[in-house]
N, C-alpha and C positions, 0 to 999 in steps of 0.2 A: 815624414808627413807633417810634423809640427812646424817646420820651417815654411812649408807651402801655405799652411793655414795662417801663420803669422804674416807672411807676405801679402796674402789676400786681404787680411784686415788692414794692413798698412796702405795697400793700393786703393782701397775703396773708402778710406777716410775722407771726410770733407775737405781737409786741408790740402791733400794731394790733388783732388779734383779742382779745387779753387786755384791751386798753383798752375795746373795745366791750362786752365782757362786764361789765367793771367799771362802765361807765356804766349799763348796763341794771339791774344789781343795785343800784347806788347809787340809781337812781330808785325802784325798788321799796322799798328801805330807807327812803328819804325819805318815802314814803307811809305806811309803818308808823310811823315816828317822829311824823309829823304827826298821825296818828290817835291815837297814844299821848298826845301832848301835849294835843290838843283834847278827847279823850274821857276821859282818866284824870287827867292832871296839872291842867289848868285848872279843871275843875269844883270840886275841893276848894279851890283857891286863891280862886276866885270866891265860894265859900260862906264862907270865912274873911273875905273882904272885904265881906260883907253881901249875898251872892246876886248878885254882879255877873257877867254873862256878857261876857267880854272882846270877843268877836267882834261884839257889838252896840253897843259903845261908839263913839260918833261925835259930832261937832259939826256942826250944820247951819249952813252958811255962807250959804245962800240957800234959802228955803222954796220948795216946789213951787208953780208957778203955771200953772194950766190944763194944757196938754200938756207943759209943760217940767218935767222931773224936778228934785227938790231937789239942791242941791250940798252934799255932805257930806264931812267930813274923817273918815275911818274909822280913827282911831288904835287902836281895839281890835284890828283885824286886824293892824296893825303890831306891837302888843305880842305877839300870838299868833305872828307870824312870827319875832320876836326870840327868843322862848322855844323855838320849833321849831329855829331855827338853833343856839342854844346847846346844846341836847340832842344834835342831830346832830353838831356839832363835837366835843362831849365823847365821844360814842360812837365816832367815827372816831379820836379821839386814843387811846382805849383799845385799839382794834383795831390801830392802827399800833404802839403800845407793845408789845402782845403779840407782834406779828410781829417787831419788832426784837429782843425778848428771845429768840425762837426762833432768829433768825439768829445771834445771839451764841453760843448754845449749839452750833449747827452749826459755827460757825467755831472754837470752842474744842476740839471733838472732833477729834483728829488723823485725817487721812485715811489709809486703808490704802494702802501702796505697791502699784504694779502687780505682777502675777505675775512679769513679766520681771525686775523689779528685785529681787524676793525671790530668784528663782533665781540671778541674778548675784551677789547677796550670799552665798548658800550656796556657790556655786562659789569665790568669793574666799576664804571662810573655809576651805574644804577645801584650797585651794592653799597657804594660810598654814600649815596644819597639816603639810604635807609638807615 
């Protein structure tokens, strides 16, 4: 019974929930970036390279014979995935960099002392005056 309780405490911690939300948002972000790369970035690049559609680039290793499908090496999809990864990694880099700069600003700003400490300081100053 102790392990079940320990798992429950682990599963409902804020960090686990935050991580789950991050994974879901990351997956959605990945789809957006993939669409951006496939539909916006790659067509002009293909046009500059003579109308090449990268997703269709492949080398046929063995032609189809009867019911057996062809064996192809789809290097165009790999190129597309590398471009997707590069853009996603750069976007994440920018987000992390922005978050780090915000954290630095928060750390630089001095925190206000608690009310009790302010009151004690005032009392100390009043006692020094007498």
